[in-house]
KENUFI-709883 format. One record per atom (N, C-alpha, C, O): residue in three letters; x, y, z. Coordinates in steps of 0.1 Angstrom, whole numbers, plus 5000, padded with zeros to 4 digits. Example, Ala and Ser with C-alpha at 12.3 -4.5 7.8 and 13.67 -1.06 7.14 Angstrom:
REM residues 2
('Ala'; (5132; 4943; 5078))
('Ala'; (5123; 4955; 5078))
('Ala'; (5132; 4967; 5078))
('Ala'; (5142; 4967; 5085))
('Ser'; (5128; 4978; 5071))
('Ser'; (5137; 4989; 5071))
('Ser'; (5129; 5000; 5079))
('Ser'; (5134; 5011; 5080))
END
This chain:
REM residues 59
('Met'; (5010; 4988; 5002))
('Met'; (4999; 5001; 5000))
('Met'; (5009; 5011; 4999))
('Met'; (5020; 5009; 5004))
('Thr'; (5005; 5023; 4992))
('Thr'; (5011; 5036; 4991))
('Thr'; (5000; 5045; 4993))
('Thr'; (4989; 5042; 4989))
('Val'; (5005; 5058; 5000))
('Val'; (4998; 5069; 5001))
('Val'; (5002; 5078; 4990))
('Val'; (5013; 5079; 4986))
('Val'; (4989; 5085; 4983))
('Val'; (4992; 5095; 4973))
('Val'; (4981; 5104; 4976))
('Val'; (4970; 5102; 4982))
('Ser'; (4986; 5116; 4970))
('Ser'; (4974; 5129; 4970))
('Ser'; (4967; 5126; 4956))
('Ser'; (4972; 5119; 4947))
('His'; (4955; 5132; 4956))
('His'; (4945; 5131; 4943))
('His'; (4953; 5133; 4930))
('His'; (4952; 5126; 4920))
('Ala'; (4963; 5145; 4931))
('Ala'; (4970; 5148; 4920))
('Ala'; (4980; 5138; 4915))
('Ala'; (4986; 5139; 4904))
('Phe'; (4983; 5128; 4923))
('Phe'; (4994; 5119; 4919))
('Phe'; (4989; 5103; 4919))
('Phe'; (4995; 5093; 4923))
('Val'; (4977; 5103; 4915))
('Val'; (4973; 5086; 4915))
('Val'; (4977; 5081; 4902))
('Val'; (4980; 5069; 4901))
('Gly'; (4977; 5088; 4891))
('Gly'; (4982; 5083; 4880))
('Gly'; (4997; 5079; 4879))
('Gly'; (5001; 5069; 4874))
('Leu'; (5004; 5088; 4886))
('Leu'; (5018; 5086; 4888))
('Leu'; (5020; 5075; 4899))
('Leu'; (5031; 5069; 4898))
('Gly'; (5012; 5073; 4910))
('Gly'; (5015; 5061; 4918))
('Gly'; (5010; 5049; 4910))
('Gly'; (5016; 5039; 4913))
('Lys'; (5000; 5049; 4901))
('Lys'; (4995; 5035; 4896))
('Lys'; (5008; 5030; 4886))
('Lys'; (5012; 5019; 4885))
('Ala'; (5013; 5042; 4880))
('Ala'; (5024; 5039; 4868))
('Ala'; (5034; 5034; 4876))
('Ala'; (5039; 5024; 4872))
('Gln'; (5039; 5040; 4887))
('Gln'; (5051; 5035; 4894))
('Gln'; (5049; 5021; 4899))
('Gln'; (5059; 5014; 4899))
('Ala'; (5039; 5018; 4904))
('Ala'; (5035; 5004; 4910))
('Ala'; (5035; 4995; 4898))
('Ala'; (5042; 4985; 4900))
('Arg'; (5030; 4997; 4888))
('Arg'; (5031; 4988; 4875))
('Arg'; (5045; 4987; 4873))
('Arg'; (5050; 4976; 4874))
('Ala'; (5053; 4998; 4870))
('Ala'; (5069; 4998; 4866))
('Ala'; (5075; 4989; 4877))
('Ala'; (5084; 4981; 4873))
('Leu'; (5072; 4988; 4890))
('Leu'; (5082; 4981; 4899))
('Leu'; (5075; 4967; 4902))
('Leu'; (5077; 4961; 4912))
('Gly'; (5066; 4963; 4892))
('Gly'; (5060; 4950; 4892))
('Gly'; (5048; 4947; 4902))
('Gly'; (5045; 4935; 4903))
('His'; (5041; 4955; 4907))
('His'; (5031; 4957; 4916))
('His'; (5018; 4963; 4911))
('His'; (5014; 4972; 4918))
('Pro'; (5012; 4957; 4900))
('Pro'; (5003; 4966; 4894))
('Pro'; (4991; 4966; 4902))
('Pro'; (4982; 4973; 4897))
('Gly'; (4988; 4960; 4911))
('Gly'; (4976; 4959; 4919))
('Gly'; (4978; 4965; 4933))
('Gly'; (4969; 4965; 4942))
('Leu'; (4989; 4969; 4935))
('Leu'; (4992; 4978; 4947))
('Leu'; (4982; 4987; 4952))
('Leu'; (4978; 4996; 4945))
('Pro'; (4976; 4985; 4963))
('Pro'; (4965; 4995; 4968))
('Pro'; (4970; 5009; 4971))
('Pro'; (4980; 5011; 4978))
('Leu'; (4961; 5020; 4966))
('Leu'; (4965; 5033; 4969))
('Leu'; (4956; 5039; 4978))
('Leu'; (4944; 5038; 4976))
('Ala'; (4961; 5046; 4989))
('Ala'; (4953; 5054; 4998))
('Ala'; (4955; 5068; 4992))
('Ala'; (4965; 5074; 4991))
('Val'; (4942; 5073; 4990))
('Val'; (4943; 5086; 4983))
('Val'; (4940; 5097; 4993))
('Val'; (4929; 5096; 5000))
('Ile'; (4947; 5106; 4995))
('Ile'; (4945; 5118; 5004))
('Ile'; (4942; 5129; 4998))
('Ile'; (4947; 5129; 4986))
('Pro'; (4935; 5141; 5003))
('Pro'; (4933; 5153; 4995))
('Pro'; (4946; 5160; 4992))
('Pro'; (4957; 5159; 4998))
('His'; (4943; 5167; 4980))
('His'; (4955; 5176; 4976))
('His'; (4951; 5189; 4975))
('His'; (4939; 5191; 4974))
('Pro'; (4958; 5201; 4975))
('Pro'; (4973; 5200; 4980))
('Pro'; (4974; 5198; 4996))
('Pro'; (4965; 5203; 5003))
('Phe'; (4984; 5193; 5000))
('Phe'; (4987; 5193; 5017))
('Phe'; (4999; 5200; 5021))
('Phe'; (5000; 5203; 5033))
('Gly'; (5010; 5204; 5011))
('Gly'; (5022; 5210; 5014))
('Gly'; (5019; 5224; 5019))
('Gly'; (5027; 5229; 5027))
('Ser'; (5008; 5232; 5016))
('Ser'; (5007; 5244; 5021))
('Ser'; (4998; 5246; 5032))
('Ser'; (4995; 5258; 5034))
('Arg'; (4993; 5235; 5039))
('Arg'; (4984; 5236; 5050))
('Arg'; (4991; 5237; 5062))
('Arg'; (5003; 5233; 5064))
('Thr'; (4983; 5243; 5069))
('Thr'; (4990; 5244; 5084))
('Thr'; (4991; 5230; 5091))
('Thr'; (4987; 5220; 5086))
('Arg'; (4997; 5231; 5104))
('Arg'; (4999; 5217; 5110))
('Arg'; (4986; 5212; 5116))
('Arg'; (4984; 5200; 5117))
('Asp'; (4977; 5221; 5118))
('Asp'; (4964; 5217; 5125))
('Asp'; (4955; 5212; 5114))
('Asp'; (4947; 5203; 5116))
('Glu'; (4957; 5218; 5101))
('Glu'; (4950; 5211; 5090))
('Glu'; (4954; 5199; 5085))
('Glu'; (4947; 5191; 5081))
('Val'; (4969; 5199; 5085))
('Val'; (4973; 5184; 5083))
('Val'; (4970; 5173; 5093))
('Val'; (4968; 5161; 5090))
('Arg'; (4969; 5178; 5105))
('Arg'; (4965; 5168; 5116))
('Arg'; (4950; 5163; 5114))
('Arg'; (4947; 5151; 5117))
('Ala'; (4941; 5172; 5109))
('Ala'; (4928; 5170; 5107))
('Ala'; (4927; 5161; 5095))
('Ala'; (4921; 5150; 5097))
('Leu'; (4932; 5163; 5084))
('Leu'; (4933; 5155; 5073))
('Leu'; (4939; 5141; 5076))
('Leu'; (4934; 5132; 5070))
('Ala'; (4949; 5140; 5083))
('Ala'; (4954; 5128; 5088))
('Ala'; (4943; 5119; 5096))
('Ala'; (4940; 5108; 5093))
('Glu'; (4938; 5125; 5105))
('Glu'; (4926; 5120; 5112))
('Glu'; (4913; 5115; 5104))
('Glu'; (4906; 5107; 5109))
('Gln'; (4911; 5120; 5090))
('Gln'; (4903; 5117; 5082))
('Gln'; (4906; 5106; 5075))
('Gln'; (4897; 5100; 5071))
('Cys'; (4920; 5103; 5072))
('Cys'; (4925; 5095; 5064))
('Cys'; (4931; 5080; 5071))
('Cys'; (4934; 5070; 5065))
('Val'; (4931; 5084; 5083))
('Val'; (4939; 5071; 5090))
('Val'; (4932; 5058; 5090))
('Val'; (4938; 5047; 5090))
('Gly'; (4917; 5059; 5089))
('Gly'; (4911; 5046; 5091))
('Gly'; (4912; 5039; 5076))
('Gly'; (4912; 5027; 5076))
('Glu'; (4912; 5046; 5065))
('Glu'; (4913; 5041; 5051))
('Glu'; (4926; 5035; 5051))
('Glu'; (4928; 5024; 5046))
('Ile'; (4937; 5042; 5057))
('Ile'; (4952; 5038; 5054))
('Ile'; (4955; 5025; 5062))
('Ile'; (4961; 5016; 5057))
('Ala'; (4948; 5025; 5076))
('Ala'; (4948; 5013; 5083))
('Ala'; (4943; 5000; 5076))
('Ala'; (4950; 4990; 5074))
('Lys'; (4931; 5002; 5072))
('Lys'; (4922; 4992; 5066))
('Lys'; (4931; 4986; 5053))
('Lys'; (4931; 4974; 5052))
('Leu'; (4937; 4994; 5045))
('Leu'; (4944; 4991; 5033))
('Leu'; (4958; 4983; 5039))
('Leu'; (4962; 4972; 5034))
('Ala'; (4964; 4987; 5049))
('Ala'; (4977; 4982; 5054))
('Ala'; (4974; 4969; 5059))
('Ala'; (4981; 4960; 5056))
('Ala'; (4963; 4966; 5066))
('Ala'; (4958; 4954; 5074))
('Ala'; (4954; 4943; 5061))
('Ala'; (4956; 4931; 5064))
('Ala'; (4949; 4947; 5049))
('Ala'; (4946; 4938; 5039))
('Ala'; (4956; 4931; 5034))
('Ala'; (4952; 4921; 5028))
('Lys'; (4968; 4934; 5034))
('Lys'; (4980; 4928; 5028))
('Lys'; (4987; 4920; 5037))
('Lys'; (4997; 4914; 5033))
END
């Protein structure tokens, strides 16, 4: 499983295929996040952690 933002889903899928893992699950988080405050990033993480944990546990 890898974590990507909406803007990089295509790149994440292409990289997974190139590395021999075409079915690699992607946890998709909102984009952009680099310009957000720490509190905003923390809130995004809280929203996404359940999906990330579910994908990580599936493998």
